One Martini backbone bead per residue (centre of mass of N, CA, C, O) as a GRO file, in nm:
protein
  419
    1MET     BB    1  -2.961  -0.095   3.659
    2ARG     BB    2  -2.690  -0.303   3.518
    3HIS     BB    3  -2.358  -0.439   3.455
    4PHE     BB    4  -2.074  -0.677   3.404
    5SER     BB    5  -1.728  -0.772   3.262
    6SER     BB    6  -1.439  -1.005   3.257
    7LEU     BB    7  -1.225  -1.177   3.019
    8ARG     BB    8  -1.074  -1.496   2.922
    9SER     BB    9  -0.939  -1.737   2.694
   10GLY     BB   10  -0.729  -1.818   2.923
   11PRO     BB   11  -0.485  -1.891   3.121
   12GLY     BB   12  -0.351  -1.571   3.149
   13ALA     BB   13  -0.538  -1.451   2.932
   14ALA     BB   14  -0.623  -1.177   2.765
   15GLY     BB   15  -0.968  -1.054   2.735
   16ARG     BB   16  -1.291  -1.011   2.551
   17SER     BB   17  -1.605  -1.005   2.526
   18GLY     BB   18  -1.868  -0.982   2.316
   19PRO     BB   19  -2.088  -0.745   2.342
   20LYS     BB   20  -2.408  -0.733   2.436
   21ALA     BB   21  -2.696  -0.575   2.462
   22ALA     BB   22  -2.758  -0.505   2.815
   23ARG     BB   23  -2.997  -0.300   2.913
   24ARG     BB   24  -3.092  -0.067   3.150
   25ALA     BB   25  -3.378   0.097   3.295
   26LEU     BB   26  -3.595   0.381   3.211
   27PHE     BB   27  -3.913   0.405   3.149
   28SER     BB   28  -4.192   0.623   3.066
   29ALA     BB   29  -4.481   0.798   3.171
   30GLY     BB   30  -4.643   1.051   3.250
   31ALA     BB   31  -4.819   1.316   3.462
   32LEU     BB   32  -4.827   1.311   3.815
   33LEU     BB   33  -4.907   1.513   4.077
   34LEU     BB   34  -4.810   1.484   4.406
   35CYS     BB   35  -4.940   1.635   4.724
   36LEU     BB   36  -4.790   1.520   5.012
   37ALA     BB   37  -4.737   1.357   5.313
   38THR     BB   38  -4.498   1.253   5.551
   39ALA     BB   39  -4.443   1.012   5.777
   40ALA     BB   40  -4.282   1.016   6.103
   41THR     BB   41  -4.033   0.811   6.258
   42THR     BB   42  -3.845   0.630   6.486
   43ALA     BB   43  -3.603   0.431   6.497
   44SER     BB   44  -3.467   0.172   6.690
   45ALA     BB   45  -3.207   0.290   6.605
   46ALA     BB   46  -3.016   0.519   6.745
   47PRO     BB   47  -2.914   0.803   6.630
   48ALA     BB   48  -2.680   1.067   6.619
   49ALA     BB   49  -2.856   1.193   6.385
   50PRO     BB   50  -3.059   1.332   6.173
   51GLY     BB   51  -3.132   1.225   5.849
   52GLY     BB   52  -3.233   1.531   5.731
   53THR     BB   53  -2.993   1.682   5.712
   54ALA     BB   54  -2.894   1.985   5.605
   55GLY     BB   55  -2.641   1.995   5.437
   56GLY     BB   56  -2.374   1.868   5.349
   57SER     BB   57  -2.324   1.530   5.501
   58GLY     BB   58  -2.466   1.475   5.797
   59GLY     BB   59  -2.158   1.453   5.918
   60THR     BB   60  -1.873   1.343   6.023
   61VAL     BB   61  -1.518   1.306   5.990
   62SER     BB   62  -1.288   1.081   6.020
   63ALA     BB   63  -0.949   1.094   6.097
   64LYS     BB   64  -0.895   0.781   5.981
   65THR     BB   65  -0.925   0.819   5.696
   66ALA     BB   66  -0.854   0.645   5.423
   67GLN     BB   67  -0.723   0.560   5.138
   68ILE     BB   68  -0.888   0.509   4.845
   69GLU     BB   69  -0.896   0.229   4.629
   70VAL     BB   70  -0.899   0.272   4.279
   71PRO     BB   71  -0.940   0.141   4.002
   72ALA     BB   72  -0.833   0.150   3.701
   73GLY     BB   73  -1.062   0.369   3.523
   74VAL     BB   74  -1.225   0.439   3.777
   75THR     BB   75  -1.513   0.609   3.891
   76ALA     BB   76  -1.581   0.741   4.224
   77GLY     BB   77  -1.843   0.731   4.479
   78VAL     BB   78  -1.805   0.775   4.841
   79ALA     BB   79  -2.002   0.655   5.132
   80VAL     BB   80  -1.939   0.608   5.496
   81TYR     BB   81  -2.184   0.549   5.763
   82ASP     BB   82  -2.189   0.573   6.114
   83ARG     BB   83  -2.466   0.554   6.322
   84GLN     BB   84  -2.324   0.536   6.609
   85THR     BB   85  -2.118   0.800   6.567
   86GLY     BB   86  -2.181   1.005   6.319
   87ALA     BB   87  -1.964   0.901   6.098
   88PHE     BB   88  -1.741   0.924   5.850
   89THR     BB   89  -1.505   0.678   5.726
   90ASP     BB   90  -1.574   0.739   5.416
   91GLN     BB   91  -1.464   0.956   5.136
   92LEU     BB   92  -1.551   1.008   4.778
   93ASN     BB   93  -1.699   1.204   4.578
   94ALA     BB   94  -1.980   1.247   4.737
   95SER     BB   95  -2.120   1.481   4.528
   96MET     BB   96  -2.112   1.323   4.282
   97GLN     BB   97  -2.272   1.274   3.984
   98PHE     BB   98  -2.489   0.999   3.900
   99ARG     BB   99  -2.641   0.772   3.752
  100SER     BB  100  -2.866   0.573   3.922
  101ALA     BB  101  -3.031   0.371   3.813
  102SER     BB  102  -3.176   0.155   4.055
  103ILE     BB  103  -3.163   0.351   4.303
  104VAL     BB  104  -3.435   0.507   4.245
  105LYS     BB  105  -3.627   0.288   4.368
  106LEU     BB  106  -3.632   0.419   4.650
  107LEU     BB  107  -3.801   0.664   4.560
  108LEU     BB  108  -4.048   0.522   4.448
  109VAL     BB  109  -4.133   0.385   4.719
  110LEU     BB  110  -4.160   0.642   4.884
  111ASP     BB  111  -4.374   0.772   4.703
  112PHE     BB  112  -4.589   0.559   4.733
  113PHE     BB  113  -4.619   0.623   5.058
  114ARG     BB  114  -4.680   0.935   5.094
  115ASP     BB  115  -5.032   0.888   5.099
  116ARG     BB  116  -5.080   0.617   5.314
  117GLY     BB  117  -5.150   0.726   5.568
  118PRO     BB  118  -5.116   0.555   5.868
  119ASN     BB  119  -5.110   0.242   5.752
  120TYR     BB  120  -4.977   0.157   5.478
  121THR     BB  121  -5.132   0.009   5.266
  122ILE     BB  122  -5.084  -0.282   5.049
  123PRO     BB  123  -5.174  -0.377   4.772
  124ALA     BB  124  -5.140  -0.667   4.603
  125ALA     BB  125  -5.048  -0.543   4.326
  126ASP     BB  126  -4.814  -0.374   4.452
  127ARG     BB  127  -4.656  -0.598   4.589
  128ALA     BB  128  -4.605  -0.755   4.315
  129LEU     BB  129  -4.397  -0.508   4.240
  130LEU     BB  130  -4.217  -0.411   4.479
  131GLU     BB  131  -4.066  -0.659   4.567
  132PRO     BB  132  -3.904  -0.717   4.294
  133MET     BB  133  -3.784  -0.433   4.276
  134LEU     BB  134  -3.612  -0.466   4.550
  135ARG     BB  135  -3.488  -0.760   4.520
  136SER     BB  136  -3.466  -0.784   4.168
  137SER     BB  137  -3.486  -0.526   4.002
  138ASN     BB  138  -3.745  -0.454   3.853
  139ASP     BB  139  -3.828  -0.267   3.575
  140ASP     BB  140  -4.132  -0.272   3.513
  141ALA     BB  141  -4.208  -0.151   3.785
  142ALA     BB  142  -4.065   0.117   3.765
  143SER     BB  143  -4.216   0.208   3.504
  144HIS     BB  144  -4.489   0.219   3.628
  145TYR     BB  145  -4.441   0.433   3.855
  146TRP     BB  146  -4.326   0.652   3.670
  147GLY     BB  147  -4.590   0.683   3.503
  148VAL     BB  148  -4.826   0.714   3.739
  149ASN     BB  149  -4.635   0.938   3.929
  150GLY     BB  150  -4.476   1.161   3.715
  151GLY     BB  151  -4.182   1.096   3.715
  152PRO     BB  152  -3.996   1.365   3.780
  153ALA     BB  153  -4.187   1.448   4.016
  154ILE     BB  154  -4.065   1.245   4.213
  155VAL     BB  155  -3.791   1.380   4.245
  156VAL     BB  156  -3.889   1.647   4.349
  157ARG     BB  157  -4.027   1.545   4.606
  158MET     BB  158  -3.782   1.385   4.732
  159LYS     BB  159  -3.585   1.614   4.749
  160GLU     BB  160  -3.759   1.780   4.951
  161ASP     BB  161  -3.822   1.576   5.174
  162LEU     BB  162  -3.496   1.479   5.205
  163MET     BB  163  -3.284   1.695   5.144
  164LEU     BB  164  -3.136   1.691   4.865
  165SER     BB  165  -2.843   1.804   4.691
  166ASP     BB  166  -2.779   1.609   4.399
  167THR     BB  167  -3.043   1.557   4.304
  168ALA     BB  168  -3.194   1.484   3.968
  169VAL     BB  169  -3.343   1.501   3.691
  170PRO     BB  170  -3.362   1.417   3.406
  171PRO     BB  171  -3.267   1.520   3.124
  172ALA     BB  172  -3.328   1.674   2.849
  173GLY     BB  173  -3.491   1.412   2.659
  174TYR     BB  174  -3.506   1.203   2.942
  175GLU     BB  175  -3.774   1.183   3.111
  176GLY     BB  176  -3.842   0.854   3.073
  177TYR     BB  177  -3.553   0.792   3.232
  178TRP     BB  178  -3.503   0.680   3.542
  179GLY     BB  179  -3.185   0.611   3.535
  180TYR     BB  180  -3.108   0.938   3.484
  181THR     BB  181  -3.103   1.000   3.748
  182ALA     BB  182  -2.948   1.197   3.984
  183ILE     BB  183  -2.671   1.102   4.201
  184SER     BB  184  -2.520   1.049   4.517
  185ALA     BB  185  -2.361   0.927   4.790
  186ARG     BB  186  -2.473   1.132   5.009
  187ASP     BB  187  -2.771   1.097   4.920
  188THR     BB  188  -2.792   0.796   4.975
  189VAL     BB  189  -2.747   0.822   5.277
  190LYS     BB  190  -3.004   0.992   5.325
  191ILE     BB  191  -3.204   0.789   5.233
  192TYR     BB  192  -3.135   0.572   5.450
  193ARG     BB  193  -3.184   0.752   5.690
  194TYR     BB  194  -3.476   0.809   5.643
  195ILE     BB  195  -3.573   0.522   5.656
  196LEU     BB  196  -3.444   0.457   5.950
  197GLU     BB  197  -3.527   0.754   6.113
  198GLN     BB  198  -3.822   0.871   5.974
  199ALA     BB  199  -3.990   0.669   5.881
  200ALA     BB  200  -4.235   0.479   5.902
  201ALA     BB  201  -4.241   0.168   6.017
  202PRO     BB  202  -4.381   0.027   5.772
  203VAL     BB  203  -4.187   0.138   5.565
  204ARG     BB  204  -3.921   0.046   5.672
  205GLU     BB  205  -3.985  -0.263   5.688
  206PHE     BB  206  -4.046  -0.308   5.396
  207ILE     BB  207  -3.784  -0.214   5.267
  208MET     BB  208  -3.567  -0.372   5.443
  209SER     BB  209  -3.681  -0.660   5.414
  210ASN     BB  210  -3.629  -0.667   5.103
  211LEU     BB  211  -3.323  -0.592   5.102
  212ARG     BB  212  -3.251  -0.855   5.266
  213GLN     BB  213  -3.380  -1.027   5.000
  214SER     BB  214  -3.169  -1.022   4.801
  215THR     BB  215  -3.105  -1.149   4.502
  216ARG     BB  216  -2.875  -1.277   4.305
  217CYS     BB  217  -3.095  -1.281   4.084
  218ALA     BB  218  -3.215  -1.093   3.868
  219SER     BB  219  -3.475  -1.042   3.643
  220ASP     BB  220  -3.227  -1.025   3.401
  221SER     BB  221  -2.990  -1.235   3.487
  222PHE     BB  222  -2.824  -1.081   3.692
  223ASP     BB  223  -2.555  -1.049   3.905
  224GLN     BB  224  -2.620  -0.867   4.231
  225HIS     BB  225  -2.360  -0.974   4.433
  226PHE     BB  226  -2.201  -0.716   4.460
  227GLY     BB  227  -1.995  -0.583   4.672
  228ILE     BB  228  -2.143  -0.602   4.960
  229PRO     BB  229  -2.226  -0.912   4.945
  230GLY     BB  230  -1.919  -0.998   4.895
  231ALA     BB  231  -1.758  -0.835   5.132
  232PHE     BB  232  -1.996  -0.928   5.337
  233GLU     BB  233  -2.151  -1.039   5.588
  234GLY     BB  234  -2.401  -1.080   5.758
  235PRO     BB  235  -2.583  -0.825   5.794
  236TRP     BB  236  -2.767  -0.715   5.505
  237ALA     BB  237  -2.878  -0.436   5.278
  238VAL     BB  238  -2.976  -0.402   4.926
  239LYS     BB  239  -2.913  -0.170   4.644
  240GLN     BB  240  -2.871  -0.204   4.308
  241GLY     BB  241  -2.672  -0.086   4.010
  242TRP     BB  242  -2.709  -0.081   3.639
  243SER     BB  243  -2.540   0.057   3.335
  244GLY     BB  244  -2.528  -0.071   3.000
  245GLU     BB  245  -2.320  -0.249   2.790
  246TYR     BB  246  -2.379  -0.598   2.808
  247GLU     BB  247  -2.381  -0.895   2.843
  248ASP     BB  248  -2.554  -1.144   2.911
  249GLY     BB  249  -2.706  -1.286   3.150
  250THR     BB  250  -2.604  -1.583   3.394
  251CYS     BB  251  -2.806  -1.617   3.612
  252GLY     BB  252  -2.868  -1.924   3.705
  253PRO     BB  253  -3.020  -2.167   3.592
  254ASP     BB  254  -3.057  -2.262   3.276
  255SER     BB  255  -3.373  -2.318   3.297
  256ALA     BB  256  -3.437  -2.015   3.427
  257ARG     BB  257  -3.340  -1.875   3.190
  258THR     BB  258  -3.405  -1.612   2.953
  259ALA     BB  259  -3.393  -1.459   2.650
  260ALA     BB  260  -3.578  -1.208   2.745
  261SER     BB  261  -3.412  -1.055   2.962
  262ALA     BB  262  -3.260  -0.863   2.764
  263SER     BB  263  -3.489  -0.755   2.589
  264LYS     BB  264  -3.641  -0.607   2.816
  265SER     BB  265  -3.401  -0.394   2.847
  266ALA     BB  266  -3.418  -0.303   2.589
  267GLY     BB  267  -3.478   0.048   2.520
  268ARG     BB  268  -3.446   0.202   2.815
  269GLU     BB  269  -3.213   0.316   2.681
  270ALA     BB  270  -3.052   0.552   2.521
  271GLU     BB  271  -2.934   0.585   2.224
  272GLY     BB  272  -2.636   0.743   2.232
  273ALA     BB  273  -2.579   0.840   2.514
  274GLU     BB  274  -2.449   1.119   2.675
  275ALA     BB  275  -2.323   1.362   2.825
  276ALA     BB  276  -2.503   1.554   3.081
  277ASP     BB  277  -2.328   1.763   3.178
  278ALA     BB  278  -2.236   1.610   3.483
  279VAL     BB  279  -2.372   1.351   3.354
  280ASN     BB  280  -2.296   1.032   3.272
  281LEU     BB  281  -2.446   0.812   3.005
  282SER     BB  282  -2.222   0.600   2.882
  283ARG     BB  283  -2.080   0.476   3.101
  284PRO     BB  284  -2.046   0.216   3.287
  285ALA     BB  285  -2.251   0.120   3.555
  286LEU     BB  286  -2.189   0.063   3.920
  287HIS     BB  287  -2.385  -0.015   4.211
  288THR     BB  288  -2.349  -0.010   4.585
  289THR     BB  289  -2.611  -0.032   4.835
  290GLY     BB  290  -2.641   0.006   5.205
  291THR     BB  291  -2.634  -0.218   5.481
  292VAL     BB  292  -2.418  -0.290   5.773
  293GLY     BB  293  -2.497  -0.482   6.024
  294PRO     BB  294  -2.618  -0.443   6.316
  295ASP     BB  295  -2.880  -0.230   6.299
  296ASP     BB  296  -2.773  -0.082   6.051
  297ARG     BB  297  -2.509   0.070   6.115
  298THR     BB  298  -2.394   0.081   5.809
  299ILE     BB  299  -2.359   0.305   5.538
  300VAL     BB  300  -2.331   0.217   5.186
  301ALA     BB  301  -2.180   0.411   4.906
  302VAL     BB  302  -2.114   0.289   4.567
  303LEU     BB  303  -2.019   0.474   4.276
  304THR     BB  304  -1.972   0.371   3.923
  305LEU     BB  305  -1.738   0.408   3.652
  306HIS     BB  306  -1.651   0.278   3.328
  307PRO     BB  307  -1.497   0.184   3.066
  308LEU     BB  308  -1.551   0.147   2.760
  309GLY     BB  309  -1.618  -0.207   2.722
  310THR     BB  310  -1.682  -0.310   2.993
  311THR     BB  311  -1.731  -0.581   3.163
  312TYR     BB  312  -1.912  -0.727   3.399
  313GLY     BB  313  -1.676  -0.884   3.548
  314ARG     BB  314  -1.486  -0.636   3.579
  315ALA     BB  315  -1.672  -0.455   3.741
  316TYR     BB  316  -1.737  -0.658   3.962
  317THR     BB  317  -1.445  -0.670   4.061
  318ASP     BB  318  -1.381  -0.370   4.115
  319ILE     BB  319  -1.611  -0.310   4.322
  320GLY     BB  320  -1.520  -0.529   4.516
  321ARG     BB  321  -1.238  -0.416   4.590
  322LEU     BB  322  -1.328  -0.139   4.686
  323THR     BB  323  -1.523  -0.236   4.915
  324ARG     BB  324  -1.322  -0.417   5.078
  325GLY     BB  325  -1.136  -0.144   5.151
  326LEU     BB  326  -1.339  -0.041   5.356
  327ASP     BB  327  -1.461   0.135   5.634
  328VAL     BB  328  -1.685  -0.095   5.816
  329PRO     BB  329  -1.860  -0.085   6.075
  330GLY     BB  330  -1.972  -0.413   6.176
  331ALA     BB  331  -1.821  -0.590   5.989
  332THR     BB  332  -1.789  -0.909   5.813
  333ARG     BB  333  -1.562  -1.112   5.687
  334PRO     BB  334  -1.514  -1.344   5.469
  335ALA     BB  335  -1.411  -1.658   5.424
  336GLY     BB  336  -1.118  -1.675   5.221
  337LYS     BB  337  -1.027  -1.665   4.871
  338TRP     BB  338  -0.937  -1.459   4.616
  339TYR     BB  339  -1.018  -1.518   4.263
  340GLY     BB  340  -0.970  -1.544   3.947
  341THR     BB  341  -1.118  -1.577   3.625
  342TRP     BB  342  -1.200  -1.777   3.333
  343GLY     BB  343  -1.420  -1.753   3.089
  344GLU     BB  344  -1.738  -1.858   2.978
  345ARG     BB  345  -2.001  -1.967   3.143
  346VAL     BB  346  -1.928  -2.064   3.422
  347ALA     BB  347  -1.998  -2.324   3.625
  348VAL     BB  348  -2.207  -2.374   3.911
  349ARG     BB  349  -2.217  -2.663   4.107
  350GLU     BB  350  -2.356  -2.899   4.327
  351ALA     BB  351  -2.103  -3.061   4.233
  352ALA     BB  352  -1.779  -3.225   4.160
  353THR     BB  353  -1.937  -3.234   3.860
  354THR     BB  354  -2.066  -3.227   3.534
  355ALA     BB  355  -2.330  -3.405   3.617
  356SER     BB  356  -2.427  -3.176   3.760
  357GLY     BB  357  -2.602  -2.913   3.835
  358SER     BB  358  -2.669  -2.582   3.751
  359LYS     BB  359  -2.689  -2.290   3.952
  360SER     BB  360  -2.477  -2.119   3.774
  361ARG     BB  361  -2.313  -1.836   3.607
  362LEU     BB  362  -2.050  -1.660   3.550
  363PRO     BB  363  -1.917  -1.382   3.519
  364ALA     BB  364  -1.686  -1.299   3.306
  365GLY     BB  365  -1.391  -1.282   3.506
  366ALA     BB  366  -1.471  -1.307   3.786
  367GLU     BB  367  -1.432  -1.270   4.119
  368VAL     BB  368  -1.382  -1.526   4.377
  369LEU     BB  369  -1.478  -1.704   4.655
  370ILE     BB  370  -1.266  -1.940   4.834
  371SER     BB  371  -1.288  -2.200   5.095
  372CYS     BB  372  -1.246  -2.472   4.918
  373GLN     BB  373  -1.119  -2.808   4.817
  374LYS     BB  374  -1.168  -3.078   4.568
  375GLN     BB  375  -1.199  -3.385   4.437
  376GLY     BB  376  -1.317  -3.485   4.105
  377GLY     BB  377  -1.405  -3.427   3.816
  378THR     BB  378  -1.279  -3.428   3.503
  379VAL     BB  379  -1.135  -3.154   3.328
  380SER     BB  380  -1.114  -3.039   2.974
  381VAL     BB  381  -0.889  -2.774   2.837
  382PRO     BB  382  -0.705  -2.758   2.596
  383PRO     BB  383  -0.411  -2.844   2.756
  384TYR     BB  384  -0.607  -2.882   3.008
  385THR     BB  385  -0.617  -3.067   3.333
  386ASN     BB  386  -0.873  -3.118   3.599
  387ASN     BB  387  -0.987  -3.249   3.943
  388TRP     BB  388  -1.032  -2.975   4.079
  389TRP     BB  389  -1.243  -2.809   4.320
  390ALA     BB  390  -1.427  -2.518   4.399
  391TYR     BB  391  -1.567  -2.355   4.676
  392LEU     BB  392  -1.858  -2.127   4.669
  393PRO     BB  393  -2.021  -1.991   4.931
  394GLN     BB  394  -2.195  -1.760   4.774
  395TYR     BB  395  -2.328  -2.010   4.581
  396GLY     BB  396  -2.329  -2.314   4.685
  397GLY     BB  397  -2.075  -2.415   4.494
  398TYR     BB  398  -1.898  -2.556   4.209
  399MET     BB  399  -1.568  -2.520   4.045
  400SER     BB  400  -1.341  -2.555   3.832
  401ASN     BB  401  -0.993  -2.503   3.855
  402ILE     BB  402  -0.945  -2.447   3.553
  403TYR     BB  403  -1.086  -2.138   3.596
  404VAL     BB  404  -0.852  -2.061   3.760
  405SER     BB  405  -0.614  -1.803   3.824
  406ALA     BB  406  -0.375  -2.048   3.823
  407PRO     BB  407  -0.094  -2.263   3.788
  408ASP     BB  408  -0.239  -2.479   3.972
  409ASN     BB  409  -0.456  -2.725   4.036
  410LYS     BB  410  -0.377  -2.675   4.330
  411LEU     BB  411  -0.439  -2.459   4.573
  412PRO     BB  412  -0.205  -2.343   4.810
  413ASP     BB  413  -0.431  -2.148   5.002
  414VAL     BB  414  -0.643  -2.399   5.011
  415PRO     BB  415  -0.844  -2.599   5.162
  416VAL     BB  416  -0.971  -2.894   5.225
  417CYS     BB  417  -1.256  -3.039   5.218
  418THR     BB  418  -1.442  -3.212   5.473
  419SER     BB  419  -1.745  -3.246   5.292
   0.00000   0.00000   0.00000
């Protein structure tokens, strides 16, 4: 589950793209209860406290925790845990329940390994499903495991095994929708602590190595490098989540995207789903979770809900700003300047000319990091003309400055590219 965006019709003009339903998902079938034991070993990075601590937040709260700035209209649950000191450096609504979207895939893979010790061998057919589920958030793989391993029973098992406080099965009537599993920021931290500090070494290595290989483009052509991957340089490992009605995904070369990507997602979220008890099922959700820094030092969980009608780019930008403002020990901030963009399906190209190939297209209105700029091919969007191009280091390509939300053709605070 995932995705969002905000766009504008021209430089400085506010507007919004007409959203197509690109829903992410979660359905499945079957009910098989597995009743097995989990092997546990200690992770190589020595934790300050055991990851399965029951009750509370599982760690102390730093006295220097600053006020977290949440963009207007956004509801957020945040937990940032420094494994080196055993302290939470930031928390906000840490126990608040959100629908999990694709974050539940962490529980699906842990449940898969639950009865496979001591060798934890992964059959080739399962590896072919699990790797894209973790790296590219493949929904078909999640639906497969939800179906064959018992659906809500998976959540029940994992809640008990990991001693989760706020996690709950999908509400009545939505048992087939894995993305409607309830989760909180503090439970997400517990899940990562379990993986890093208690799971058997083969389990830990498989999960974390795949999360470190998170692809920019998800299986459904949505750009999933928002939040943690945008806010911090590596090393990081992430599992992202999105859920709601968004315009079609634009990630990847034009030739690589398929019209089927959106339709594959459609129908896996319930039509007209509304709030169920404490968990909102209707507002667009966008979540970024994972570890940041050497030896997976800090665990970051940011769960967000956005106003109805929010585009992917708008949500992408808002969760990026929120995440960049957090206190994350061990993190390195990327060099460059953040700028807003306007327009739809803006191309990121291999070179500073429209004649070069398209590496990807931006979520409409998304904020981007610019490290340098250079002159290149002239681009005209009447009444505007511009031959300056911005280099986006996180995409490895160039976009025309004409689509940067700035008054001048040449950006005043961005250096000229030296190569």
